N, C-alpha and C positions, 0 to 999 in steps of 0.2 A: 444102171440108172440113166446113163446118157442115151442108150438105145431105147429105153422106155420113153424118154422125153421126145425123141425123134418120132417114135411110133404115134405119140399123142399130138403130133403137129396139126392134124385136121381139127382137133378140138380147140387148139390155140387159135386157129383161123376163125372158128365159130365164135369163141369168146371175144376175140378182137373185134369182130363185126358187131356183136351185141353192145360192147362198151362204146364203140364208135357211134352207133345209132343212138345210144342214150345221150352221149355228149352232143350230138347233132340236135337232139330234141331240146336240150338246154340252151344251146347256142341260138336257136331260132324261136325260143320262147314257148315251145309246146309244153315243156316242163317248166315249172316256176322256180326261179331263184329269188329268195327273199333278201332284200337289202335292209340295213339298219343304219341309224344315224351315228351310232358309236363306232369308232375305228376298230376294224377287225383285221388282225394279222394272222394269216394262215400258214402253217408249216407242215409240209408233207413230202411225199415221194411217189414215184411211179413203181418202184420195185418193192416186192415183199422182202421183209428182213430189215436189219438194222442199218440205217444210214446216218445215225447220230441226231435224230430229231430232239431227244430230251436235252442233250447239251446245247443244242441250238436254241431251244425254248429258254433255257436257263441264261444263255448269253443275252437274249432280248430282255428278260426280266431284269438282269443286272444293269442293262443300259437304261431302262425306263423307270425302275422302281423308286428312285428318289424324287421323281417329278410327277408321277402319275399313279393313280390307284389301278392296279392290274388284276384281272381275272384270267385264269387259264381254264379252258373248257376242253375236256377230252371225252372219248366214249367210255374209257375205263376198261381196257381190254382184259378179258378173263375175270372180271369181277363177278360176284355171285348175286349182286343186287340188280334191281331194275329201275328204269326211269331216271329222273333227276336226283342227284345226290350231291350235297355240298360238304366239303371236308370240315371237320372240327377236331378238337383235341382227342375225342374218343373214337374217331373214325379208324377203321381197320382196312387192311389191304383187300380183304374179301368184299368190302363195301364199295371201294372206288378203284382198285387196281394199284399196281406197284408204282408206276411212273407218276400218276397224280398224287399219291401219298408222299412220294419223294419230293415233289415240288412243294407240297404243303409244309413238310417238316423242315425243308431247307430255307424257305423264304417266309418269314413270319408275317410279313406285311402285305401278302397277296391273298386273293380269294381263289380257291381251287374247287372245281365242280366237274361232274361227269354226266353225260346224257348222250345216248345213241342218236336221239333226235336233236340235232344241233340247233334247229330253229327254236324248239321249245327251251333248250338249255340257255340260249341267249336271252330269250324273253324272260326266263326266270331270273337270270342274273341282273338284268337292267331294272328289275322290279324289287330287288332286295332293299333293305333299309338304307344302306350306304352303297349305292351301285358303283361298279367300276367305271373308269374313264376309257379303258382299253381292254379288249378281250383277245387273248392269244388262243387260236384254235389249233390244238395239237392233233396231228395226223388226220387232217381234214381236206386234203387236196381233192379227193374223189367225192366229197360230200357237197355236191353242187346245188343242194337245196338252199344253201347259204351263199350269198355273194359277198366275199371278203374284199376289202379295199386294197389289200396288199398280200400277194401270194408268193411264198418262198418255197421253192422246190429243191430238195436235196437229192444228190446222187453220189454214191460212194466212188472214190478214186479207183478202186479195184473192180467195181461192178457198175460201170456207167450204163445208164438206161439206153444209150445209143448202141451199146454192144449186146443188149439183151433182147429176149423174145417174150411173147405173151405166154401167160400161164395156159396149160401146164407144161409146155415145152421149155419155157424160160421162167422168169420171176416177175414179169411186168403185170401190174394190175389193170393197166389200160394201154392203149397204143401210144407209141413214142410221141405222136403228134399232140398228145395231151399236154406236153411240156410247154406248148405255146401259151397256155393260160397263165404261166408264171410271170411275175414281174422280176423276180430275182432267182437265179440258179446258183446254188452253192455246191461245188464239188468238195465233198467232205472226206475226212480221214486221209488227207494227203500227207506224204512225207514233208517234214518241215523245210527241207532243202529242195523242194520241187523247183525246177528251172523255169525261166520264162518261156524257153523253147517248148518244153513239155506242156506248159499251160496253153500255149497257142495251138498245139496239136489237139489237145482235149477240146478246146473251144471250137475248133474246126469240126470235130466229131459231133459235138452237141448241136451245132448249127443254130445258135440263138437268133431270134428276130432282132431287128434294129432297136426295138424298145426294151429288150431284155439286157440285164447286166449279169455277168458271170463272175463269181468270186470263188476263192479256194480257201479251204479251212483245214486245220489239223487238230487232232485230239492231243491235249496236254494233260499229263498225269501230275497229280499233286506230289509234293516232296515228302508227304507223310501218309501213313496208313492210320486209320482211326477206328476206335471202338467206342463204347458208350462213354467212358471216362478216361481212356488211355490213348496214347499215340506212340508210334514208332517211326523214326526217320527212315525213308526209303534207302538212304545210304547205309543204314545199319541192317537191312534185311538180309544181306548176304551172310550174316551171323546166325540166321535162323533156317530151319527146315520148314518149308511152307507147304500146307495143303491148300491148293487153290480150288475153289468151288465156283463154277459159273453156270448161269442159266440165261445166257444172252445169245443173240443170233450169230455173232461173229467174234469169238474171244481171241482170234489170232493176234490183233494188235497188242492186246494185253500180254499175251504169251511172249511176244517179241520184246516188249518193254522189259519184262522180268528177266528174259535171257540176256538182254543187253546190259542189265545191271548185275549179271553174274549171280542171280538169286536162284537157289536150288528149290525146285518145287515138284510136287505131284499134282496132277490135274484130274478133278472129278468134273466131267462135262455133262450138263443137262440141256434139254431143248430151251429155246427162247421162251421167256415168260413162264417158266416151269413152276407149277404149284407143288412145292415141296411138302410131302406127307410126313407124318411123324416117323414112319419107317425110314424115309429118305434121310431125315435129320439124324436118326439113330445111326444109320450107316455112315454118315459123314463123321460123326464123333467116334464111331468105332474105328474107321480108317485113321483118324487123327491119333487115337490112343496107340495104334500100331507103330507109329513113328517113335523110334527109340531115343532120338536126340532130345535132350531136355529143353534146348532152345528151339521151340516149334510154335507156330501159330496157324490158325485157319484164316485164310484171306479170301475175300469175295469182292464182287462189284458192289457199287452203291445201290444199284437197283435190286440185286439179290439180297443185300443186307436188309433193306426195307421190307422186302417180300417175306423173308424167311428167318432172318437171324437177329433182328433187333432185340428180341427178348434175351438172347445170349450176349448182352451188350459188352461184356468184358472178356468173352471167350473168342469172339470172332471180330476180325478187322476188315475194313473195306478201304479201297483206294479211290478217292474222289477224282473225277475228271472234269475238264471243261473244254470247250471248243474255242479256238482262236482263229480269227480271220487273218489270212496270210497277206502281208504286204499292204493292203488297202483297207484296213479296218475303219478308218475315218470316212471313207466313201460309203462303205456298207452302213455305218452308223447314221450317216447323213440321210440316206434314203429312208431309213426307219423313222428318224426324228422328223424329217420334213413331212412324211405322210401323217404321222400322229398329230403334229402341230397344225 
């Protein structure tokens, strides 16, 4: 695989040149970026793969939801519908995608919508009967047709964009120089005990501009696993044999968390945003039945639960997660609140 990526390096140079030319066209006004009067907070990344955008969106929702009416606009990755769709009680994962449906089910007082055309999506949202006061744009860093007032760029602790290369040699969607468009850079999925010295080394690698602020965040796992009507304390999970099912980009942090808790598990790993078929689900339950231990559960991520297992709400459990800003959450919160106000 590594040799193949090296072989494809000329294509990475070509792809990098194309994306750089596109960004140049937006920078100099050749391509149009639409501005809106409503506050727009954009959360995205340069790398392909999971950097923790969903937990970061949820962090901002929790910060703002008691003061403002919020809408989240996503493209609805892997949905089977087209155009603008707004979530309702009857909405399915096929209509809007797993992450938007997760937002809608988790936060009852927000509006959630999807549209690949972000300009149209924003126009639709600001013209609904009770329009939002703030719109959070999920995974929209490369969607330069919209000019957001606050851009938040995520980069994973173990996969910094500064150490990566353009597709297909690496995992960058655009050149590293695109990071200059961000107002805030968040190094996500850090160890909770990351030292100040290591933070300084990472900041030196990222080379932020004088107007950019760099923060560090960690994924925090809940102390309970949940199903439709039941819950089990994580401290009790070592008493169970667990069949872990994941369809996310990087399950390694979750695996490490379970190992650290001395939880015995078998892992069925699927690709990111995997659309589980009936056959896949039958296979999951077949593997589950093979476990001889009477104390056994199926455990999955919140995203996979929403996508595939919510109908089996008392058979399958999920482990909620959240993101925490390390050390300086008040400074991070102040930037968000000052912009919105």
